[in-house]
TIMI-318576 format. One line per 3 residues: number of its first residue (from 0); their letters; for each residue x, y, z of C-alpha. Coordinates in pm, 1 decimal, always signed. Example, Ala and Ser with C-alpha at 12.3 -4.5 7.8 and 13.67 -1.06 7.14 Angstrom:
2
0 = AS = +1230.0 -450.0 +780.0; +1367.0 -106.0 +714.0
END
This chain:
501
0 = MPS = -1078.0 -828.0 +724.4; -917.5 -1161.5 +777.3; -526.3 -1200.4 +735.2
3 = FTD = -382.5 -1406.3 +458.1; -304.9 -1659.2 +706.9; -663.0 -1646.1 +832.1
6 = LGV = -745.5 -1757.1 +501.7; -508.6 -2035.6 +479.8; -212.2 -1912.8 +305.1
9 = PAK = +99.3 -2071.1 +455.7; +302.3 -1874.9 +687.0; +625.6 -1845.6 +468.3
12 = LAA = +408.7 -1737.9 +163.5; +234.0 -1473.4 +381.9; +578.1 -1360.7 +474.2
15 = TLA = +701.2 -1297.4 +139.4; +399.9 -1091.4 +52.2; +452.4 -895.6 +368.6
18 = ARG = +804.4 -819.3 +254.4; +657.0 -668.5 -50.1; +424.0 -441.4 +129.1
21 = ITE = +101.1 -665.0 +96.3; -48.8 -749.7 +412.7; -431.8 -725.8 +381.9
24 = PFP = -604.8 -934.5 +118.5; -862.4 -776.2 -139.8; -1219.3 -860.8 -139.8
27 = IQA = -1142.1 -1097.8 -447.6; -856.2 -1257.8 -264.2; -1066.5 -1289.9 +63.3
30 = ATL = -1350.9 -1455.5 -154.8; -1170.8 -1695.0 -342.2; -848.8 -1805.4 -156.7
33 = PDS = -1033.3 -2042.5 +115.0; -1165.4 -2249.1 -188.1; -871.1 -2221.3 -429.1
36 = LAG = -625.4 -2336.4 -137.5; -840.4 -2646.3 -76.2; -792.1 -2731.5 -429.1
39 = RDV = -1139.6 -2673.4 -563.9; -1196.3 -2517.2 -902.1; -1272.9 -2145.3 -872.7
42 = LGR = -1451.3 -1915.6 -1109.0; -1388.0 -1559.6 -1011.0; -1529.6 -1250.1 -1148.5
45 = GRT = -1366.2 -910.2 -1057.1; -1308.8 -609.1 -1253.5; -963.1 -511.3 -1372.8
48 = GSG = -738.2 -372.1 -1062.6; -928.9 -591.9 -803.1; -635.8 -801.5 -700.0
51 = KTY = -696.7 -1116.3 -920.4; -336.9 -1203.1 -971.0; -259.3 -1287.6 -607.4
54 = AFA = -586.9 -1458.2 -604.8; -461.3 -1719.5 -843.3; -86.7 -1687.2 -764.0
57 = LPL = -102.8 -1761.8 -425.0; -294.4 -2093.5 -423.0; -81.0 -2190.4 -732.0
60 = IAR = +252.0 -2154.7 -532.5; +105.7 -2295.7 -219.2; -5.1 -2636.7 -415.1
63 = LAA = +340.1 -2669.9 -604.8; +520.2 -2607.3 -271.6; +343.5 -2857.9 -72.6
66 = SGT = +307.5 -3140.7 -361.4; +708.4 -3212.1 -364.1; +674.3 -3321.5 -740.1
69 = ARR = +1026.3 -3336.5 -926.3; +1070.6 -3060.8 -1184.2; +1094.0 -3237.9 -1540.1
72 = PRR = +1245.3 -3126.4 -1870.7; +943.6 -3008.3 -2103.2; +675.7 -3059.8 -1847.1
75 = PRA = +575.5 -2750.1 -1637.9; +386.3 -2792.9 -1336.0; +143.7 -2512.6 -1351.3
78 = LIL = +22.8 -2318.1 -1650.0; -115.1 -1964.8 -1652.4; -270.5 -1826.7 -1985.2
81 = APT = -303.2 -1469.7 -2049.6; -438.3 -1273.9 -2352.7; -143.0 -1015.3 -2391.0
84 = REL = +223.7 -1014.6 -2371.3; +230.2 -719.6 -2142.1; -7.1 -908.2 -1892.3
87 = ATQ = +188.0 -1228.8 -1928.0; +487.5 -1031.9 -1830.1; +337.1 -847.8 -1547.5
90 = IDA = +190.5 -1154.1 -1390.6; +530.0 -1328.5 -1394.9; +659.3 -992.0 -1225.3
93 = ALA = +429.7 -1077.6 -924.5; +469.6 -1422.5 -911.3; +839.6 -1475.7 -966.0
96 = PMA = +947.7 -1342.2 -618.8; +727.0 -1578.1 -422.8; +824.0 -1880.7 -644.9
99 = AAF = +1159.6 -1786.9 -581.8; +1114.0 -1812.6 -210.5; +1006.3 -2190.4 -253.9
102 = GLR = +1283.2 -2269.3 -506.8; +1044.9 -2260.0 -787.8; +1133.6 -2152.0 -1160.1
105 = TLT = +918.8 -1939.2 -1387.3; +898.5 -1872.8 -1748.1; +719.8 -1665.8 -1974.1
108 = VFG = +622.6 -1751.6 -2329.3; +476.1 -1530.8 -2610.0; +520.7 -1441.6 -2971.5
111 = GVG = +728.8 -1125.5 -3086.2; +1060.7 -1249.8 -2950.4; +1311.3 -1529.2 -3023.2
114 = ANP = +1166.8 -1870.9 -2964.2; +1510.7 -2041.3 -2894.4; +1557.3 -1907.9 -2537.5
117 = QIK = +1207.3 -2011.4 -2446.5; +1275.9 -2380.9 -2593.8; +1608.2 -2393.3 -2391.9
120 = ALR = +1422.3 -2302.4 -2073.8; +1165.8 -2546.2 -2131.3; +1401.9 -2810.5 -2186.2
123 = DGI = +1602.9 -2734.9 -1880.0; +1301.6 -2761.0 -1671.9; +1038.3 -2503.0 -1519.2
126 = DVL = +756.9 -2514.2 -1252.4; +510.8 -2231.4 -1340.2; +468.0 -2146.5 -1735.4
129 = VAC = +298.4 -1800.1 -1801.2; +203.2 -1803.9 -2162.6; +8.3 -1638.6 -2431.9
132 = PGR = -199.7 -1922.8 -2644.5; -49.8 -1877.7 -2969.8; +323.4 -1918.3 -2922.0
135 = LLD = +251.3 -2182.7 -2662.2; +45.1 -2396.6 -2920.6; +356.7 -2361.4 -3145.8
138 = HME = +575.8 -2510.0 -2890.8; +334.5 -2776.7 -2802.9; +295.0 -2887.4 -3169.3
141 = HGH = +667.3 -2894.2 -3211.8; +717.3 -3103.6 -2912.1; +903.7 -2841.6 -2682.3
144 = VDL = +635.6 -2871.3 -2424.4; +426.6 -3134.1 -2264.9; +138.0 -3015.2 -2054.3
147 = GGV = +59.8 -3339.9 -1947.9; +208.4 -3276.1 -1587.2; +19.4 -2958.4 -1515.7
150 = EVT = -130.9 -2961.7 -1165.1; -304.2 -2617.4 -1175.4; -434.0 -2417.8 -1485.2
153 = VLD = -532.5 -2035.7 -1443.0; -690.3 -1869.9 -1719.3; -676.7 -1498.9 -1660.4
156 = EAD = -882.4 -1233.6 -1833.6; -1057.0 -1529.4 -1998.1; -1327.0 -1301.4 -2137.2
159 = HMA = -1062.5 -1091.2 -2325.0; -929.0 -1408.5 -2469.7; -1261.1 -1483.3 -2612.9
162 = DLG = -1287.1 -1141.5 -2746.0; -975.5 -1169.1 -2935.3; -1070.5 -1518.2 -3072.9
165 = FLP = -827.0 -1734.2 -2851.5; -1076.5 -1977.0 -2753.2; -1010.9 -2255.3 -3039.6
168 = VVR = -668.1 -2222.0 -2936.2; -731.9 -2211.1 -2538.3; -943.0 -2536.6 -2575.9
171 = RLM = -646.4 -2719.8 -2748.4; -432.6 -2620.9 -2466.9; -658.1 -2708.5 -2180.4
174 = DAT = -731.4 -3044.8 -2358.0; -368.3 -3115.3 -2292.5; -376.9 -3067.9 -1933.6
177 = PRD = -487.8 -3361.1 -1683.8; -858.1 -3383.9 -1656.4; -798.1 -3418.8 -1271.5
180 = GQR = -585.4 -3094.0 -1242.7; -731.1 -2785.4 -1049.9; -860.3 -2511.4 -1279.1
183 = LLF = -888.7 -2151.3 -1192.7; -1058.7 -1903.1 -1406.8; -1076.3 -1537.6 -1357.6
186 = SAT = -1272.9 -1270.5 -1554.0; -1424.4 -939.6 -1555.7; -1710.8 -1082.9 -1706.0
189 = LDG = -1853.2 -1451.0 -1701.8; -2081.9 -1456.9 -2025.7; -2043.6 -1577.1 -2387.1
192 = GVD = -1746.9 -1778.2 -2458.5; -1603.4 -1777.1 -2109.3; -1928.0 -2012.2 -2038.5
195 = VLV = -1818.3 -2259.3 -2283.3; -1475.5 -2285.2 -2107.4; -1620.7 -2339.5 -1790.7
198 = KRF = -1874.2 -2620.6 -1894.1; -1617.7 -2798.8 -2058.3; -1314.2 -2790.7 -1826.7
201 = MRR = -1426.5 -2724.0 -1477.2; -1570.4 -2953.5 -1236.0; -1828.7 -2823.6 -1003.4
204 = PVT = -1643.3 -2487.9 -978.4; -1722.9 -2239.4 -672.8; -1819.8 -1905.5 -802.8
207 = HHV = -1730.2 -1577.9 -678.0; -1891.2 -1236.7 -781.9; -1701.6 -967.3 -598.5
210 = DPA = -1837.9 -674.1 -767.4; -2060.1 -560.6 -1061.6; -1914.9 -643.2 -1383.7
213 = TEA = -2076.7 -330.9 -1571.5; -1994.6 -61.6 -1310.0; -1673.6 +149.8 -1241.3
216 = PIE = -1522.1 +166.4 -918.8; -1662.7 +463.9 -689.0; -1290.0 +601.5 -653.1
219 = MAH = -1283.1 +678.6 -1036.0; -1420.5 +1021.4 -1132.9; -1554.0 +1039.9 -1487.6
222 = HVL = -1553.9 +1366.9 -1690.4; -1648.7 +1447.4 -2039.2; -1490.4 +1742.4 -2219.3
225 = HVR = -1697.5 +1889.9 -2489.6; -1448.4 +2052.5 -2719.4; -1454.7 +2206.5 -3070.2
228 = HDD = -1227.7 +1972.1 -3326.0; -961.2 +2222.5 -3340.8; -938.1 +2245.9 -2964.2
231 = RFP = -868.5 +1897.9 -2905.2; -496.6 +1889.7 -2927.4; -419.4 +2222.1 -2703.5
234 = VLV = -677.8 +2071.1 -2447.9; -492.4 +1722.2 -2464.3; -150.4 +1885.8 -2428.1
237 = DLL = -262.7 +2107.9 -2140.1; -386.5 +1801.9 -1945.9; -83.4 +1579.5 -2028.8
240 = AAP = +166.5 +1858.7 -1914.4; +59.2 +1839.8 -1560.4; +267.3 +1619.7 -1307.1
243 = GRS = +192.0 +1242.7 -1292.2; +134.4 +943.8 -1511.3; -133.8 +939.3 -1783.9
246 = VVF = -255.7 +690.8 -2038.8; -401.1 +852.8 -2377.5; -638.3 +574.2 -2553.7
249 = TRT = -664.9 +616.6 -2951.2; -877.7 +404.5 -3168.1; -615.3 +297.3 -3429.1
252 = KRR = -242.9 +200.6 -3440.2; -170.4 +501.8 -3666.1; -342.5 +743.9 -3448.3
255 = AKV = -142.1 +640.6 -3152.6; +198.0 +692.2 -3368.5; +86.3 +1009.5 -3491.2
258 = LTR = -36.2 +1164.6 -3186.9; +275.8 +1059.6 -2977.0; +504.5 +1240.4 -3219.9
261 = QLI = +263.2 +1540.0 -3203.8; +296.3 +1541.0 -2814.4; +675.1 +1488.3 -2803.0
264 = AAG = +685.1 +1781.8 -3044.1; +463.8 +1982.2 -2822.9; +702.7 +1942.5 -2524.4
267 = VPA = +514.7 +1632.4 -2368.3; +741.6 +1318.4 -2336.0; +531.4 +1046.0 -2444.5
270 = VEL = +558.6 +677.9 -2563.4; +340.4 +470.8 -2780.2; +185.3 +90.3 -2733.2
273 = HGN = +25.1 -72.6 -2997.4; +19.9 -395.4 -3216.1; +270.1 -244.1 -3491.6
276 = LAQ = +543.9 -245.8 -3232.9; +804.0 -523.6 -3197.3; +844.7 -661.3 -2881.7
279 = NAR = +1183.4 -504.5 -2765.9; +1011.1 -152.4 -2833.8; +700.0 -239.2 -2644.7
282 = DRN = +909.1 -346.9 -2336.2; +1118.8 -36.4 -2383.1; +809.6 +185.4 -2395.1
285 = LSA = +651.8 +23.8 -2102.6; +986.8 +85.0 -1896.5; +988.6 +431.1 -1961.0
288 = FSD = +645.5 +480.6 -1872.6; +687.2 +297.3 -1562.0; +995.2 +452.2 -1446.9
291 = GSA = +851.8 +812.1 -1512.2; +1105.6 +926.7 -1790.6; +808.0 +912.4 -2032.0
294 = PTL = +489.4 +988.0 -1795.2; +233.0 +985.2 -2109.8; +172.1 +658.0 -2276.7
297 = VAT = -43.6 +668.6 -2586.3; -197.5 +324.2 -2663.8; -479.1 +141.3 -2848.6
300 = DIA = -695.8 -96.4 -2666.8; -408.1 -368.8 -2659.8; -334.3 -153.4 -2327.6
303 = ARG = -695.1 -180.7 -2203.7; -601.5 -496.6 -1974.1; -270.5 -566.1 -1998.7
306 = IHV = -101.0 -266.2 -1841.4; -57.6 -276.0 -1458.8; +142.4 +17.1 -1337.0
309 = DDI = +75.3 +202.4 -1023.5; -10.3 +557.0 -987.8; -167.8 +637.2 -1300.1
312 = ALV = -374.4 +936.1 -1202.8; -528.6 +998.9 -1518.0; -696.0 +820.9 -1827.0
315 = IHA = -793.5 +990.7 -2158.3; -993.5 +886.0 -2423.6; -888.1 +1080.9 -2717.2
318 = DPP = -1105.7 +869.0 -2930.2; -1401.5 +733.7 -2745.9; -1429.4 +345.2 -2766.2
321 = VEH = -1700.9 +177.1 -2980.7; -1857.6 -4.1 -2684.4; -1902.8 +22.8 -2302.4
324 = KAY = -1686.7 -267.8 -2212.6; -1394.8 -114.9 -2369.9; -1445.1 +196.9 -2183.3
327 = LHR = -1455.3 +26.8 -1860.3; -1134.1 -177.2 -1909.7; -954.8 +123.0 -2067.8
330 = SGR = -1075.8 +319.2 -1763.9; -941.7 +63.6 -1534.6; -578.1 +161.9 -1585.7
333 = TAR = -645.8 +423.1 -1300.9; -831.2 +383.6 -954.0; -656.7 +43.5 -907.7
336 = AGA = -654.2 -119.8 -585.2; -869.4 +123.0 -398.2; -661.5 +452.1 -527.7
339 = AGT = -840.1 +729.8 -669.3; -826.5 +833.6 -1032.6; -967.3 +1049.2 -1304.6
342 = VIT = -1111.2 +948.1 -1654.6; -1166.3 +1206.0 -1929.2; -1327.2 +1155.0 -2264.1
345 = LMT = -1283.1 +1429.0 -2532.4; -1591.9 +1459.1 -2717.2; -1699.0 +1682.7 -3031.2
348 = DDQ = -2047.3 +1766.1 -3154.4; -2085.7 +1462.8 -3375.5; -1987.9 +1250.6 -3106.8
351 = QSD = -2234.5 +1336.5 -2862.4; -2500.6 +1056.6 -2918.4; -2238.1 +788.1 -2927.2
354 = VRD = -2076.1 +895.3 -2605.7; -2425.2 +948.6 -2425.6; -2499.0 +587.0 -2512.8
357 = LTR = -2174.9 +458.5 -2443.0; -2168.3 +612.4 -2060.0; -2532.1 +498.5 -2013.0
360 = KAG = -2429.7 +139.9 -2084.8; -2124.9 +150.0 -1895.0; -2353.8 +269.9 -1559.3
363 = IRP = -2182.0 +580.9 -1501.9; -2314.5 +957.2 -1501.3; -1999.0 +1166.3 -1604.8
366 = TTT = -1961.9 +1532.4 -1553.3; -2000.4 +1703.0 -1899.7; -1815.9 +2037.4 -1959.4
369 = RTR = -1793.0 +2235.5 -2268.8; -1410.4 +2324.5 -2272.9; -1186.6 +2567.0 -2445.8
372 = PGD = -794.7 +2546.1 -2411.5; -708.9 +2730.8 -2100.6; -1008.8 +2689.9 -1901.6
375 = KVL = -1021.0 +2651.6 -1524.9; -1171.9 +2296.3 -1556.3; -842.5 +2174.5 -1711.9
378 = AEL = -633.6 +2310.5 -1405.5; -885.4 +2139.0 -1149.1; -881.9 +1793.5 -1354.5
381 = APG = -508.1 +1796.2 -1373.0; -342.7 +2007.8 -1081.3; +11.9 +2111.1 -1098.1
384 = DRV = +275.8 +2325.6 -1295.0; +274.9 +2246.8 -1667.2; +616.4 +2155.1 -1794.6
387 = FQS = +712.7 +2149.2 -2137.9; +1024.8 +1981.9 -2267.1; +1221.6 +2070.3 -2603.6
390 = APP = +1213.1 +1792.6 -2855.6; +1502.6 +1632.4 -2977.1; +1619.9 +1765.7 -3344.1
393 = AAP = +1456.3 +1530.1 -3611.1; +1694.3 +1307.9 -3777.4; +1746.1 +1380.1 -4147.0
396 = ERP = +1509.3 +1196.7 -4390.4; +1678.5 +916.6 -4575.6; +1634.1 +815.1 -4948.6
399 = AAS = +1365.9 +534.4 -4932.5; +1621.8 +302.2 -5061.6; +1875.9 +325.6 -4796.3
402 = RPR = +1613.4 +264.4 -4536.2; +1619.4 -50.7 -4336.7; +1306.5 -306.1 -4398.3
405 = HSA = +1161.8 -263.5 -4048.6; +1224.7 +125.5 -4013.2; +896.0 +191.4 -3894.8
408 = QAS = +925.4 -48.7 -3591.3; +1273.1 +46.2 -3533.6; +1163.2 +412.6 -3504.9
411 = SGG = +873.0 +332.0 -3287.5; +1067.9 +241.7 -2975.0; +1015.2 +562.0 -2786.4
414 = GSA = +1392.8 +626.7 -2722.9; +1356.8 +989.7 -2775.2; +1087.6 +1033.2 -2549.4
417 = AGG = +1213.7 +792.9 -2276.5; +1540.2 +1007.2 -2166.9; +1757.5 +927.7 -2481.7
420 = RGR = +1936.0 +1170.9 -2706.1; +1993.5 +1430.8 -2426.4; +1627.9 +1468.4 -2334.2
423 = PRR = +1561.8 +1536.4 -1959.6; +1368.4 +1324.0 -1762.3; +1033.3 +1412.4 -1601.6
426 = SGR = +980.7 +1135.9 -1342.7; +742.8 +1111.8 -1050.0; +409.0 +1285.3 -964.9
429 = GTG = +457.0 +1662.9 -885.1; +806.7 +1681.4 -1020.5; +917.2 +1858.6 -1345.3
432 = AGG = +1275.8 +1850.1 -1305.2; +1473.4 +1730.6 -1591.0; +1846.4 +1663.4 -1637.0
435 = GGG = +2072.3 +1546.9 -1946.7; +2097.2 +1905.0 -2089.4; +1767.0 +1934.5 -2230.0
438 = EQR = +1567.0 +2283.2 -2224.4; +1249.3 +2293.4 -2004.6; +984.3 +2554.0 -2031.5
441 = TTQ = +765.2 +2590.2 -1716.6; +418.3 +2763.6 -1750.5; +275.8 +2858.2 -1407.6
444 = SSR = -6.3 +3060.8 -1316.7; -235.9 +3209.9 -1061.0; -512.7 +2945.6 -1010.6
447 = GGQ = -378.4 +2773.6 -676.6; -594.5 +2593.9 -426.2; -838.1 +2461.4 -689.0
450 = SSA = -1005.4 +2153.0 -590.0; -842.4 +1823.3 -748.8; -965.4 +1487.8 -883.2
453 = RAG = -603.1 +1380.0 -849.5; -575.5 +1280.5 -488.5; -234.6 +1391.2 -324.2
456 = QPA = -154.7 +1651.1 -593.2; -50.1 +2008.4 -513.3; -253.2 +2293.3 -608.1
459 = RTA = -190.3 +2431.0 -948.6; -8.0 +2780.7 -914.7; -174.9 +2963.2 -1210.1
462 = TTR = -134.8 +3058.7 -1549.2; -250.9 +3329.9 -1753.4; -560.3 +3186.3 -1951.0
465 = TSV = -379.2 +3154.5 -2272.5; -39.8 +3063.2 -2187.8; -53.5 +2685.7 -2171.8
468 = AQS = -264.9 +2695.5 -2490.1; -19.4 +2922.7 -2657.1; +275.6 +2674.5 -2567.4
471 = AGG = +85.4 +2396.4 -2693.7; -41.6 +2544.8 -3003.7; +324.9 +2669.7 -3086.6
474 = AAR = +501.4 +2358.7 -3048.3; +212.9 +2160.0 -3246.6; +272.1 +2397.9 -3524.8
477 = QTG = +636.4 +2284.9 -3544.2; +555.3 +1934.8 -3588.9; +519.2 +1972.2 -3980.8
480 = RGG = +195.8 +1763.8 -3958.7; -47.0 +2034.0 -3901.8; -41.2 +2011.9 -3486.0
483 = AAA = -415.8 +2054.1 -3364.7; -552.7 +2046.3 -3704.9; -388.9 +1712.2 -3802.3
486 = FSA = -520.4 +1558.9 -3488.3; -859.7 +1666.0 -3530.4; -847.2 +1532.4 -3895.4
489 = GTR = -694.0 +1209.7 -3771.5; -978.6 +1194.5 -3504.4; -1255.5 +1213.8 -3781.3
492 = AGS = -1070.4 +956.2 -4011.9; -1006.2 +733.8 -3692.7; -1373.4 +741.7 -3542.5
495 = RRG = -1509.9 +499.0 -3774.4; -1655.6 +193.8 -3616.9; -1452.0 -135.8 -3672.2
498 = ARV = -1114.7 +40.5 -3672.9; -834.3 -202.3 -3583.7; -625.6 -172.1 -3308.0
END
């Protein structure tokens, strides 16, 4: 495998990567960098987690550093468009250290937060603008930004922007950039609306297909757990009480909110991520998930592409998605950058046909197991001691008239699960240690030495067959929402096709 300098990356830029522990290019980077560094338009297809961010960030920084163009107010020199706020934030996090090494300024622009700080930063002058299409169009229409000086334009997750209906806005933004600028487009698939963008805005693009768009990574183990409706919640709690980070996907925003509260009440620290949360709540919850204080993230498909957190060992489809592309993108939160990971789909009797069709179209052959709470397979899929933490006391219900207008969003920030209000922290893989005065309940058993789908995990040391299920079920009954029964009922109600996320 060639080094970054072998591919043409400037030595200073390669050194900044090495300082971050990045020394070997991924296949998507090795394939595209020679062309993108030479100034050509590049069309790159690579599945999520394949290393696309550095594939476009490196040539972008190299070009800006070499051009010597002065920074000017309201006129960014490079533009990166991303479909979600979370993805924009994480692109900037990868990009900013490299940009700073060359004296370049970066800025993220998206909705859900105040516009004035963005307007001021644009007025002061920035080099690289990472933006979501809607808010950027607002700034452009109000004269706060001029895209006429953009030297490099990047479209990341272009197929997702097409799925979200952003193409008309993207076309208007692209029309405002110079026609002779370099364009880099990266996507998991290159069909439908993406092809429209390619034909309209790219000049003789060099296309690189690094991996099949419809196949999951070989490092990803796929399992379907066939469960009864009433067993879904205890099985889920058993899996999530094991060490390590996990992402649980639901089909609706309400299901994500309700399930998060049930998990916390059952002793599993969790935070939620969905479209009903204010941006500060999203940021707070993602921070808690990233630092390990809330090792479980319950999310809608808003997180299927925008979340890039290392060491996510387990993805659980609590609600099977409607179509196979969503399955692959959700599952792509684990087994990233060559690491191993496990994907589990919970399936009830009435979902068998849909799940069978889903996995066939996704090109996978999952291991299907009929499962009950306490079964051996749960310890094999999620090894390690089960740790349950006591939930904080519920705040007294206030009369409706005295509630703040945005109480639903304010209460959704995940603070109680993220180490606040005296809750113990549970961080890192293989740890169950807490702090801050909260009570822990650790359930152990005698099933040590089981083979594990989670690489690097200690063997689980064994439980009585019913102890985890009893802990989960008992805690669930304290939620006041019916515990497992409410979870199952919500699944039946939330499994209708076309539900919004």
